[in-house]
C-alpha positions in Angstrom: 22.3 -9.8 -3.2 21.0 -11.9 -0.3 19.2 -15.1 -1.1 17.0 -17.5 0.8 19.4 -20.5 1.2 17.5 -23.8 1.0 20.5 -25.3 2.8 20.1 -23.1 5.8 20.9 -24.7 9.2 17.2 -25.1 9.9 13.8 -24.2 8.4 13.5 -21.6 11.2 16.7 -19.9 10.1 15.4 -19.9 6.5 12.1 -18.4 7.7 13.9 -15.5 9.3 15.0 -14.2 5.9 13.7 -10.6 5.4 13.6 -8.5 2.3 15.8 -5.8 4.0 18.6 -8.3 3.6 18.5 -8.0 -0.2 18.7 -4.2 -0.3 21.7 -2.9 -2.2 23.0 0.7 -1.7 20.9 3.1 -3.7 17.9 0.8 -3.8 14.4 1.9 -2.5 13.4 -0.5 0.3 9.6 -1.3 0.4 10.0 -4.5 2.4 8.5 -3.1 5.6 5.1 -1.4 6.1 5.6 1.4 8.5 2.4 2.9 9.7 0.8 4.7 12.6 -1.6 3.0 15.0 -4.6 4.6 13.3 -5.2 6.7 10.1 -4.9 10.4 10.2 -7.9 12.3 11.6 -8.7 13.9 8.2 -9.0 10.5 6.6 -11.2 9.1 9.4 -13.5 12.1 9.0 -13.6 11.8 5.2 -14.4 8.1 5.3 -17.0 8.5 8.2 -18.8 11.2 6.2 -19.2 8.7 3.2 -20.5 5.7 5.3 -24.2 6.4 4.5 -23.2 6.0 0.7 -21.6 2.5 1.0 -24.7 0.7 -0.4 -25.2 3.1 -3.2 -24.0 3.1 -6.7 -21.6 6.0 -7.4 -23.3 9.2 -8.3 -22.5 10.7 -11.7 -20.4 13.3 -9.8 -18.3 10.6 -8.0 -17.9 8.8 -11.4 -16.6 12.0 -13.1 -14.3 12.7 -10.1 -12.9 9.2 -10.2 -12.3 9.3 -14.0 -10.6 12.6 -13.7 -8.4 11.4 -10.8 -7.3 8.4 -12.8 -6.7 10.4 -16.0 -4.6 13.0 -14.0 -2.6 10.3 -12.3 -1.8 8.8 -15.7 -1.2 12.2 -17.4 -4.3 11.7 -19.6 -6.4 14.7 -18.4 
């Protein structure tokens, strides 16, 4: 596995260390965030539709939906 060598030729060389260097065959590499320039249109529309609700406490319907989503995610539903 790669390591950040404190004895690198210069601090700049040490700063160029990147997590991709430590990836072994078969490992999942989450070192780089890859994203598009903007969120998908469906997400923008969904968030925009809820902007008027930002200053409000969650409704009981929103609370139930959040609890159910977390329970389902953790197989507790």
